[in-house]
C-alpha angles and dihedrals in degrees: 000000000000116000115223117211123187114217116209091217090057092052093049091047092051091048092051091048090050091051092049092050091048093050090046092054091048091050092047092060095049109131093011089287138035119328090213093060100030114048114207103197109099118227123200119206101166142001125206121228095028093202138019135218128240111245096016123134125255111315127208110219122199121203118195119198136089144280097043101151119240108160113181092328096314115115116222093178126083138174124243111205126196108175130185109290094017114129095199135016122262129208123243117193115219120253092210141006117185119238090244087054095234102109127054125179128191138166124244104204119222093246088067091057102063098106133049117236139077127314122208108222119191125189106212125196115198106175097189094032088254138063135336099067139168126216148187122199137199138164130246122199118226107202139181101253128202115220117208113206117236112234118192126192 
């Protein structure tokens, strides 16, 4: 009869290989695809408008950049808003993310524009709609604006 001996080094080696394979498969599904071909860290190049006015109506904000996640019409990117006077951030879902993932639009409702100051705006990517997530942040000024009436002759 053959005698089977179990070597502790063999068991440890197999366990390490299993962990590496598991981590590799998790990493491969990052962003509902391959992390190598689909970066998940958002990058902001411009924001329009660059500032907002106290007391204005709802404002549509456009962010230009890259890596905003739109996978088959489902948006895996959201906005976290912490305005002046807010004690905790709130989540704003985007209205639109372009198919090439370079343009994101969202609405800032008028109730968020009642105080002057600076709002912290964070673009959050959550590829599996849960943690882990990646983010990019910027600030938007909320100013007291003076409106000049237009008079036509």
